N, C-alpha and C positions, 0 to 999 in steps of 0.2 A: 871391173871394178877398179883395177891398178890405178888408172889416171886420176880417178875420183877419191880413193881412199886404200890406205894398205891393208885394210881387212875387209874379208866378205861377209856381209851378213847372212844369216840363215834365213833362206826364204822357202817355206813350206808350201808343197803343192795342196790344194784343196782337199785331196784324198787322205792326207796325213795330218789333217788339224785335229780330228777326235783323238788320234793315238798320241800327239804331242801334248793335247791338253788333260789327257785323262790322269789324274793325279793319283788312282790305283795302280797305275803302269809301273813297276820298279825294274823291269827289264832293260838294263842299260845298254845291251848289245842293239836290242829293237829302235830303242830311241837314237842311239849314235848312228845307226842305219839312215835316219831321217836327215842326218847332217851332211849333206851333200850340195855341192855347188848347184846353183841355179843354173838353167840352159841360158846361155848368153843371148841367144836369139828370142827369148821369152822377156827380155828386159830392154827398156829405153831410158836414156839420160836426156834431161834437159835442164837449163837453170830455171832456178825458183826464187821467190823474194827472199833477201837476207834474213827477215824476220824470222825464219824457220829456226834460227839459230838461238832465238831467245825463250826460255821458258816462261817468261812473263807474258808471251803474246800467244794467241791461238786464232786460227782462222782456217777454214777450207780453201781460201784463196790463196794461202801461202804456198800451196803446191801445184798452184796452175803455173804454167809457162810463163815466164817474165821476158 
């Protein structure tokens, strides 16, 4: 991610969704364990429409490769 941005977003695996979204889960340790870098081989990067930078615009086409 470094060539794109200086911070790495949290990308949860599908098996972790329910634990992350469970509002009754107050176990900080188990939640922090979910905050691990995503495998680089599971990500792809490609340019997209600059309109994604505007909160006033929204379209599923914005994330299609440009």
